[in-house]
C-alpha positions in Angstrom: 60.0 66.8 -2.3 56.3 65.9 -1.9 56.0 63.1 0.5 53.5 60.3 -0.1 52.1 60.9 3.4 51.1 64.5 2.5 50.2 63.8 -1.1 47.7 61.1 -0.1 45.7 63.6 1.9 45.3 66.0 -1.0 41.8 66.4 -2.3 42.2 69.8 -4.0 44.7 71.5 -6.3 44.6 75.3 -6.1 46.7 77.5 -8.4 47.6 81.1 -8.8 47.4 82.1 -12.4 49.8 84.9 -13.3 53.4 83.7 -12.8 52.3 80.1 -12.3 50.1 79.0 -15.2 51.5 81.9 -17.2 55.0 83.4 -17.3 53.7 86.5 -15.4 53.7 88.8 -18.4 50.6 90.6 -19.5 50.1 91.8 -23.1 48.0 94.8 -24.0 47.0 96.0 -27.4 43.4 95.1 -27.8 40.2 95.0 -25.8 41.4 92.0 -23.8 44.6 91.0 -22.0 46.8 88.5 -23.8 48.1 85.6 -21.7 50.0 82.5 -22.8 49.4 79.1 -21.1 51.5 76.0 -21.5 49.8 73.0 -23.1 51.5 70.4 -20.8 50.3 72.3 -17.7 46.7 71.9 -19.0 47.1 68.3 -19.8 48.4 67.5 -16.3 45.6 69.5 -14.7 43.2 67.2 -16.6 45.0 64.2 -15.3 44.6 65.6 -11.7 40.8 65.9 -12.5 40.8 62.3 -13.7 42.4 61.3 -10.4 39.3 62.7 -8.7 40.9 65.9 -7.4 39.1 69.3 -7.2 41.1 71.7 -9.4 40.7 75.4 -9.5 42.2 78.8 -9.9 42.7 81.6 -7.3 43.8 84.8 -9.0 44.3 88.3 -7.9 43.5 89.5 -11.4 40.3 88.9 -13.4 40.7 88.0 -17.0 38.6 86.4 -19.7 41.7 84.4 -20.6 41.6 82.8 -17.1 38.0 81.9 -17.5 38.4 80.5 -21.0 41.4 78.4 -20.0 39.5 77.1 -17.0 36.4 76.2 -19.0 38.5 74.5 -21.7 40.1 72.3 -19.1 36.9 71.7 -17.1 38.3 73.0 -13.9 36.1 72.9 -10.8 36.3 76.6 -9.9 37.7 80.0 -10.8 38.1 82.7 -8.2 39.3 86.0 -9.7 39.9 89.6 -8.6 40.9 88.2 -5.2 42.6 90.7 -3.0 42.8 88.6 0.1 43.7 85.1 -1.0 43.7 83.6 2.5 40.1 84.8 3.1 39.0 83.3 -0.3 40.9 80.1 0.5 38.9 79.8 3.8 35.7 80.2 1.8 36.9 77.4 -0.5 37.5 75.2 2.5 34.0 75.7 3.7 32.4 75.4 0.2 34.2 72.1 -0.6 34.3 70.7 2.9 38.1 70.6 2.9 40.7 70.8 5.6 43.9 72.9 4.8 46.1 69.8 4.9 43.9 68.4 2.0 45.0 71.2 -0.3 47.9 71.6 -2.7 48.6 75.2 -3.6 51.1 76.7 -6.1 52.2 80.3 -6.1 54.9 82.7 -7.2 54.7 85.9 -5.1 54.2 87.2 -1.6 50.4 87.5 -2.1 50.4 83.7 -2.1 52.4 83.4 1.1 49.4 83.3 3.6 47.8 80.4 1.7 51.1 78.6 1.2 51.6 78.7 5.0 48.2 77.0 5.5 48.0 74.2 3.0 49.4 70.6 3.3 51.4 70.8 0.0 52.7 74.3 -0.7 54.7 74.6 -3.9 56.5 77.5 -5.6 57.5 77.9 -9.3 61.3 78.1 -10.0 61.2 81.9 -10.5 59.0 82.7 -7.5 60.2 85.3 -5.1 62.6 84.0 -2.4 60.3 85.0 0.4 58.2 81.9 -0.4 61.0 79.6 0.5 60.0 79.8 4.2 56.6 78.2 3.4 57.1 75.8 0.5 58.1 72.2 0.5 59.0 72.1 -3.2 60.2 74.7 -5.7 59.9 73.5 -9.3 62.8 73.5 -11.7 60.6 75.0 -14.4 59.6 78.7 -14.2 55.9 79.7 -14.2 54.2 79.4 -17.6 56.9 76.9 -18.8 55.7 73.6 -17.5 56.0 74.2 -13.8 52.5 73.1 -13.1 53.0 69.9 -15.1 56.2 69.2 -13.1 54.5 69.7 -9.7 51.3 67.8 -10.6 53.3 64.9 -11.9 55.2 64.7 -8.6 51.9 65.0 -6.6 50.2 62.2 -8.6 53.3 60.0 -8.4 53.5 60.5 -4.6 49.7 59.7 -4.3 50.3 56.5 -6.2 47.9 57.6 -9.1 50.5 58.2 -11.8 50.9 54.7 -13.3 47.1 54.2 -13.5 46.6 57.5 -15.2 49.3 57.0 -17.7 48.3 53.4 -18.6 46.0 54.6 -21.5 49.1 56.2 -23.1 51.3 53.2 -22.8 49.2 50.7 -24.8 
């Protein structure tokens, strides 16, 4: 579970894309890759932004779909075609004046393991490879691309004490 102590330190939410925001499948057949994103994941990322968090993507693959989804949601940053995620993560720490323990990271495969081992709140999707279990504090019940981000962000915002305030506008 995500403890209130760790959650309250979080200033940034960083997500892998393929296998986390998508189900990990890639479609070909035209000039661009086809990816499917879950609407609820997007809404909860907007709630994280409303809570004042930095929210961005750290992806090993470059895709117009990634950039379009990030722009649609108003995410803080998109880092693509990243072959060394730990190196790029260290750059993000410097750029946004963050400490590792102030970061939430969500991944699904071994490429994410070095970053998961560094952050304060490391999370894996339900269908992540078992090698991530050594580093994560929470594994979602939903698989990547099927509301896993929504599930994890909800838990983070609840543990931070932000959830009720963010949901008040919907409860009127």
